[in-house]
C-alpha positions as CSV (number, residue, x, y, z in Angstrom):
1,M,4.3,14.6,2.3
2,A,3.2,13.3,-1.1
3,T,1.7,10.2,-2.6
4,R,3.4,8.6,-5.6
5,P,2.0,6.5,-8.4
6,I,2.1,2.7,-7.6
7,L,3.5,0.5,-10.4
8,I,1.1,-2.2,-11.6
9,I,2.0,-5.5,-13.2
10,P,3.2,-6.3,-15.9
11,E,5.6,-3.3,-15.2
12,P,9.0,-5.0,-15.6
13,K,10.6,-2.8,-12.9
14,L,8.7,-4.8,-10.3
15,R,11.0,-7.7,-11.1
16,T,14.1,-5.6,-10.2
17,I,16.3,-6.5,-7.3
18,S,16.6,-3.4,-5.2
19,A,19.9,-1.9,-4.2
20,P,21.0,-1.5,-0.5
21,V,20.6,1.9,1.0
22,E,24.2,3.2,1.6
23,A,23.3,6.3,3.7
24,I,20.1,7.2,5.6
25,D,19.8,10.8,4.8
26,G,17.1,13.4,4.1
27,E,16.4,11.8,0.7
28,I,15.7,8.4,2.3
29,R,13.6,9.9,5.1
30,K,11.5,11.8,2.5
31,L,11.1,8.5,0.6
32,V,9.9,6.8,3.8
33,E,7.4,9.7,4.4
34,D,6.1,9.5,0.8
35,M,5.8,5.7,1.0
36,F,3.7,5.9,4.2
37,D,1.5,8.6,2.5
38,T,1.1,6.4,-0.6
39,M,0.5,3.2,1.4
40,Y,-2.2,4.8,3.6
41,D,-3.8,6.5,0.7
42,A,-4.0,3.3,-1.4
43,P,-5.0,1.9,1.2
44,G,-2.6,-0.9,2.1
45,I,-0.6,-2.4,5.0
46,G,2.8,-2.6,3.3
47,L,4.8,-1.0,0.5
48,A,8.2,-1.6,-0.9
49,A,10.1,1.3,-2.6
50,I,10.3,-0.6,-5.9
51,Q,6.5,-0.4,-6.1
52,I,6.8,3.4,-6.6
53,G,9.7,2.9,-8.9
54,V,12.6,3.5,-6.4
55,E,15.2,0.7,-6.6
56,K,16.2,0.9,-2.9
57,R,15.8,-1.7,-0.1
58,V,13.1,0.3,1.9
59,V,9.8,-1.1,3.2
60,T,7.0,0.6,5.1
61,I,4.4,-1.5,7.1
62,D,1.5,-0.8,9.3
63,V,-0.8,-3.8,10.1
64,A,-3.0,-1.9,12.6
65,R,-6.6,-2.6,11.8
66,E,-9.1,0.2,11.0
67,G,-10.0,2.1,14.2
68,E,-6.7,1.0,16.0
69,E,-3.9,3.4,16.6
70,K,-1.4,3.4,13.7
71,K,1.8,1.4,14.2
72,P,4.0,2.4,11.3
73,I,7.4,0.8,10.9
74,A,10.0,1.5,8.3
75,L,12.5,-1.2,7.5
76,I,15.7,-0.1,5.6
77,N,17.9,-2.9,4.3
78,P,15.7,-5.6,5.9
79,E,16.9,-9.2,5.9
80,I,15.1,-12.2,7.3
81,I,17.6,-13.9,9.8
82,A,15.3,-16.8,11.0
83,V,12.1,-18.5,10.0
84,S,9.8,-20.9,11.9
85,E,9.2,-24.4,10.6
86,E,5.5,-23.8,11.3
87,L,3.7,-22.4,8.3
88,S,0.6,-20.3,8.0
89,V,-1.7,-19.4,5.2
90,Y,-3.0,-15.9,4.5
91,S,-5.1,-14.5,1.7
92,E,-2.6,-12.0,0.3
93,G,-3.2,-9.0,-1.9
94,C,-0.8,-6.4,-3.4
95,L,-1.1,-2.8,-4.3
96,S,0.8,-3.7,-7.5
97,I,-1.9,-6.3,-8.4
98,P,-5.1,-4.5,-7.4
99,E,-8.2,-6.3,-6.3
100,Y,-6.6,-9.8,-6.7
101,Y,-6.2,-12.0,-3.6
102,E,-4.9,-15.5,-3.3
103,E,-3.9,-17.8,-0.4
104,V,-0.2,-18.0,0.2
105,E,1.7,-20.3,2.6
106,R,4.7,-18.8,4.3
107,P,6.6,-19.4,7.6
108,A,4.3,-18.4,10.5
109,R,7.1,-16.5,12.3
110,V,10.3,-14.7,11.2
111,A,13.1,-12.7,12.7
112,V,14.1,-9.6,10.8
113,R,17.2,-7.4,11.0
114,F,17.0,-3.9,9.6
115,Q,17.9,-0.2,10.0
116,D,15.4,2.3,11.2
117,V,15.1,5.9,9.8
118,E,17.8,7.0,12.3
119,G,20.2,4.3,11.0
120,K,20.0,2.2,14.1
121,V,20.3,-1.6,13.5
122,R,17.3,-3.3,15.0
123,E,15.8,-6.8,15.1
124,V,12.2,-7.8,15.5
125,E,10.3,-11.0,15.8
126,A,7.2,-11.0,13.6
127,E,4.3,-13.4,13.7
128,G,0.8,-13.5,12.2
129,L,-0.2,-10.9,9.7
130,F,3.0,-8.9,10.5
131,A,5.2,-11.9,9.6
132,T,3.3,-12.4,6.3
133,C,3.5,-8.7,5.4
134,V,7.3,-8.5,6.2
135,Q,8.0,-11.5,4.0
136,H,5.7,-10.2,1.2
137,E,7.5,-6.8,1.2
138,I,11.0,-8.2,1.4
139,D,10.1,-10.4,-1.6
140,H,9.4,-7.2,-3.5
141,L,12.9,-6.0,-2.8
142,N,14.1,-9.2,-4.4
143,G,11.9,-8.9,-7.5
144,V,9.5,-11.5,-6.3
145,L,5.7,-11.1,-6.3
146,F,3.2,-12.9,-4.2
147,I,1.8,-14.6,-7.3
148,D,5.1,-16.4,-7.6
149,H,4.0,-18.4,-4.6
150,I,0.8,-19.7,-6.3
151,S,0.2,-22.3,-9.0
152,K,1.5,-21.5,-12.5
153,L,-2.0,-21.7,-13.9
154,K,-3.4,-19.0,-11.6
155,R,-0.2,-16.9,-12.0
156,D,-0.4,-17.0,-15.8
157,R,-4.1,-16.1,-15.7
158,V,-3.6,-13.0,-13.5
159,I,-0.6,-11.9,-15.5
160,K,-2.6,-12.3,-18.8
161,K,-5.5,-10.2,-17.3
162,F,-3.3,-7.3,-16.2
163,T,-1.2,-7.4,-19.4
164,K,-4.5,-7.1,-21.4
165,Q,-5.6,-4.2,-19.1
166,A,-2.3,-2.4,-19.6
167,R,-2.6,-2.8,-23.4
168,H,-6.1,-1.3,-23.4
169,K,-4.9,1.7,-21.3
170,A,-2.0,2.3,-23.6
171,E,-4.3,2.2,-26.6
172,A,-6.8,4.6,-25.0
């Protein structure tokens, strides 16, 4: 049980395409535990392994609201197998882009195939916030950030802001 540092843009590793998990072993289960600890501590509702510098196709999600019972789900090697034509818009944020939120339009419902921590292949249908979170986290595994879904002007502005902050931290 440990929290790990979360990578912040403009960290180039966030643009890496993550490798599939070949075997679900103790190392992967420990990674999943650490990811949940890190995600809850942040606090966030989703985390991709690449956000803590691990180039593996692993995602943790828990969209339970404060005061509700936790509903953690780990998705190993997730892939979206179906999307709805209907779209929905959510104000998204990201632990790798702290305190920045923007409306993003995505399919309202998705079907996802993945392996659980026992290695069993499962499929789930996701809608609402869960569907948005699944798509957001799978994007991370493909080197895509939510700001890639907004206008170039807004994206350039936020990247410039975080690049400047990173430069100031490095100089300090």
